[in-house]
C-alpha positions in Angstrom: 131.0 124.8 155.0 128.5 122.1 155.6 130.0 118.6 156.1 132.3 118.0 153.2 130.5 120.5 151.0 132.2 123.8 150.2 129.5 126.2 149.1 132.0 128.8 147.8 133.6 126.1 145.6 130.2 125.0 144.2 129.2 128.6 143.4 132.6 129.2 141.6 132.0 126.1 139.6 128.5 127.2 138.7 129.8 130.5 137.5 132.4 128.8 135.4 129.9 126.4 133.8 127.4 129.3 133.0 130.2 131.2 131.3 131.1 128.3 129.1 127.5 127.7 127.9 126.6 128.4 124.3 125.0 131.9 124.2 122.5 131.0 121.4 120.8 127.8 122.4 117.4 126.6 121.2 116.8 122.9 121.3 113.5 123.3 119.3 115.4 124.9 116.3 118.5 122.7 117.0 120.8 125.7 117.5 123.7 125.1 119.9 122.8 121.4 120.3 125.2 118.4 120.2 126.1 116.4 117.2 126.4 116.9 113.5 123.4 118.8 112.2 121.9 119.9 108.9 119.4 122.7 108.2 116.0 121.5 106.9 112.5 123.0 106.7 110.2 121.7 109.4 106.5 121.0 108.9 106.1 121.4 112.7 107.3 125.0 112.9 107.4 126.0 109.2 110.9 127.4 109.9 114.4 126.0 109.2 115.7 123.7 111.9 119.0 122.0 112.5 118.3 118.3 112.8 120.7 115.4 113.5 122.3 114.3 110.2 121.4 110.6 111.0 117.7 111.5 110.9 117.9 112.3 107.2 118.9 108.7 106.5 115.8 107.3 108.2 113.4 105.6 105.7 110.5 107.5 107.4 112.1 111.0 106.8 110.3 111.8 103.5 106.9 110.9 104.9 107.6 112.8 108.2 108.8 115.9 106.4 105.2 116.5 105.2 103.4 115.7 108.5 103.9 117.7 111.7 103.0 114.9 114.1 105.2 112.4 112.2 108.0 115.0 112.3 107.9 115.4 116.0 107.9 111.6 116.5 110.8 111.0 114.1 112.9 113.9 115.4 112.3 112.8 119.0 113.9 109.4 118.1 117.1 111.1 116.9 117.3 114.3 119.0 117.2 114.0 122.8 117.5 117.7 123.4 114.5 118.4 121.1 112.5 115.6 122.8 113.3 117.0 126.2 112.3 120.5 125.3 109.2 119.6 123.3 107.8 116.7 125.3 109.0 116.7 128.9 107.5 118.6 131.8 109.2 118.6 135.2 106.8 118.9 138.1 107.8 120.4 141.4 
């Protein structure tokens, strides 16, 4: 035990959290992500993706559904998990 930190307790909590995670998680496809989602065809990956339902109501959705760059921009506005997986790099 270091100071007020109990390493064994932290390790037990880590195991508990890892067990509770969704087994199938893919933020690019939208599988296992938060929020209400609907399956649509993506011009970016040419595969079905689960996107946030609110994104479908955006006036730019029709134009973005035919343009890969526009699709990434629009989806990034509505889907944090997608944005983080697609656009963010963490440097050590």
